[in-house]
N, C-alpha and C positions, 0 to 999 in steps of 0.2 A: 718605857724609859727607865724604869726602876731596875730592870734587868741589867741595862748597860751601866747604870750607876753602880750596881753591885759587882758587875763583872770586871770592869776596867781596873779598879783598885786592887783586885785580887792577884794572887800570884799567877793565875792562869791567863790574865789579860796580856802580860808581856809576851808570852809564847804565841798567842794568836796574832798579835800585831807583827811580831817578827816573821811569822810564817807568811803573812800577807805581803810584807815588804820583800821577802825572798822570791815569792811568786812573781811580783811585779818586775823585779830586777831580771828574772829568768826570761820572762816574756819580752822585755825590752831588748835583751841580748839576741833573742831569736829573730825579732823584727829587724834589728840592725844587720844581722848576718844576711837576711834576705835582701835587704836594701843594698848592702855592699856587693852582693853577688849578682844583681840585676844589671845585665849589659846595656839596657836601654838608658840607664841613668848615668852611664859613662864610668861607672866604677870598674876598675880592672882593665880599662882601655888605655892604649898608648896615646900620645899626643897626635901622631899621624892618623890613627884610626878615628880619633875624635874629629880631626880636621877634615878627613875624607867624608865622615858621616855628615858633618856640618855642610860641606860643599854639596853633598847629595840633597840635603834638606833645602839648602839655598837654591839649587837647581830646580827642585820640585816646586818650591815657592814661586821662583821666577816663571816656571812654566804655567803654574796656576794663575799667576798675575797676568801673563801674556794672554792666557785663555780668557780670563775675565775681561781684559782689555779688548780682546777680539769680540767677545759677546757684546760689550758696551758699544764698540764701533759699529757692529752689525745692527744693534738696537737703534743707534743714532741714524744710521743709513736708512733703516726701515721707517723710522719716524720721519726723516726728511722726504723719503719716497711717498709716505702717506700724505704728508702736507702737500707735496707736489701734485699727487693724484687729486686731492681735495680741491686744490687750486684749479687744476685742469677741469674738473667737474663743474666748478663754479663758472669758469670761463665758458665752458661748453653750454651750460644752461643760459648764461647771458647771451651767447651767440645765437642759441635757438630762439630765445625771446626776441632778439633783434631781427633774426631772420623772419619770424612770424610777423613782426611789426612791419618789416620792409615788404613782405608778400602782401599784407593787407593794404599797405600804402600803394603798391604797384597795381593791385586789383582796382583800387579806387581811382587811381590815375588812368587805368585802361578804360574804366567806365566813362570817366570824364572825356577821354580822348575819343571814344566812340560817339559820345553825345556831340562833341565838337565836330567830328567828321560828318555826322548826320546833318547837323545844322548847316555846315559848309556845303554839303551836297544839295540840300534844299535851296539854299540861297543861290548857288551856282545854277541850278536847274531853272529857278525863277528868272534869273538874270538872262539866261540863254533864251528862254521862251519870250521874254519881253524884247530882247534884241532882234529875234527872228520875226516877231509879229510886227515890229515897227518898220521892217524892210519891205513889207507888202506894198506893191505899187511903185516901188523904186526901180529906176533903170540902172542896170549893171553895165560895166564896160564890155565892149565887143570881145569875144574870145572864140577860139576854134576847139571843137570837140576832138577826142582821140580818133573818132571814125572819119574825121575830115570835114564834118559839117561846120559851117561858119555861122555862129550865133551873133547876129548884129543887133546892138542896142536892145538886149532882152529886158522885158518887164517882169519883175518878181510877182508871181501869183501866190505862192505859198512856200514856206520854209519849214522843213521838218528835220529831224536829226540825221536822216539818210541823204538828203539832197534838197534841191530847189525845183519847183515847178515854174517854168518860164514861158512867157508868151513873146513871140517875135514874128517877123513878117511872114515866115514860112509856116506858122502854126504854133502849136503848143508842144512842149517837151519837158519831161522830168529828168533832170541831170543829177547824177550822183555826185556827192561832194568829192569823191576821189578822182572824178573826171574834171573837176574845176581847178582853176589856178590856185596856187598856194595862198595868195593874199586873200582870196574870197573864203578859202577854208579857215584861215586864221580869223577873219572878221566874224564869221558865224560860229566860231569855236567848234569846229568839226572834231569829233572824237570817234575813232573807228569802233571801239567797243560799244559806245552808245548807239551808233548807227546799226551795228549788228543786232543789238537787242531790239531796236525799233523795227528792223526788217523782219526779225523772227516773230515779234508780236503782231505785225501787220499781216504776215503770212498765216499765222494762227487764226486771226480774225477773218481773213479771206476764206480759209478752209472751213471755218465754222459757218460762215454765210453760205458757202456752196453746199455744205452738209444740210443746212436748214432748207435750202431750195430743193435739194434732192429729196429730202423727207416730205416736203409739201407736194412735190410732183408725184412721189410714190403714193402718198395718201390720196391725192386726187385721182390717180390711176386706179387705186384700190376701190375708192368710192364709185368711180365710173363703172368698174368691173362689176361691183355688187349691184349697182342700179341696172346694168345691162342684164345680169343674171335674173334679177327680180322681174324685169320686163319680159324676158324669154319664158320664165316660169309662168307668168301671167298669161301670155299668149298661148302657151301649151295647154294650160288649164282651160282657157276659153274654147280652144279648138276641140279639146276632148269633150267638153260639154256639148258643143255643136254636133260632134260625131254621135254622141249618145242620143241627142234629140232627133237627129236625122234617121238613125237606126230605129228608134222607137216609132217614128212617123212612117218609115218604110214598112215596118212590120204591121202596123195598123192598116195602111193602104193596101198592102198585098192581100190581106184577108177580106177586103171589101170586094163584093161582086161588081161594083161599079168603079173599080180602080182605074186610074188614069195612068197609062203606061209611060207617057211623057214625064209625068211627075215622078214616077218610080225611077226612071232613067236619070232624071235630074238629081234625085236624092242620092243615087249611087255615085254619080260623078262628084257631087258635093262631098260625100264621105271620103272618096279617093283623094280629092284635092286636100281636104283637111288632114288626112293621115299623112300625106307626103309632106305637108307643111310642118306637122308635128315632128316627123322624123328629122326634118331639116333643122328645126329649132332645138331638138334634143341633141343633135350633133354639135351645134354651136354652143349649147349649154355645157356639154361635156368638155369641149375645148376650153371654154372660159374657166371652168372649175379646175381644169388641169394645169392652168398657168400659175406660177408662184406669185 
């Protein structure tokens, strides 16, 4: 600081300060000249040029404003579309939940309906059975069969889903419901599908019964065949033993000096008869074993 205090009051101080002032003025003039010559600042332009340039700037700003407004409009539209999509998704989820709820409810109602239908079928079947059982012994009105038979004062013997067993003066007959008058069909609640099922079950039971009878007959035949085979084999074995015994006795008697020719001839005839019987039994045995 002492240097400045010594320097400023001296004669040299005034010259330095003046030089600095002169440099500042020169720099200011140069800056003003650049500022004055810059066309973007409007210096040196006519009023028409300035107006044209301003109109261009206004047009550019208006275009930028419109572009910005378009972007804002697009953003608002996108935002509205997003809200609509979200609302649709919410409605869709709600609809799915409602659909699942309705499906569960329908399934439950279907189960209840099946239960009610089963209960109804059970009750209806029990009522039909009771109605048909009570009719046993009852006399029905006289009617004519499709084949021309006149059924007079028939007495009910048994009622089944397919028809009625009747007793009348000419004997017994089982009449199908479809051949009976409509009022009788209605009274005994005739149902064609039920009758068809009953007849099918009845036929199946009859076929099974016949099959059992056939099996028993086949088993009996097979048992008889086996017994007959055993008897024939026993006879053949016994005859073979007799033939062996006769042959042995014949050999002994033949070597004896005191042999009896009548006995030898009898033994020969006995052996021949037994061998013929053996061949006959063997033929029968072969035939029995060859049968299925």
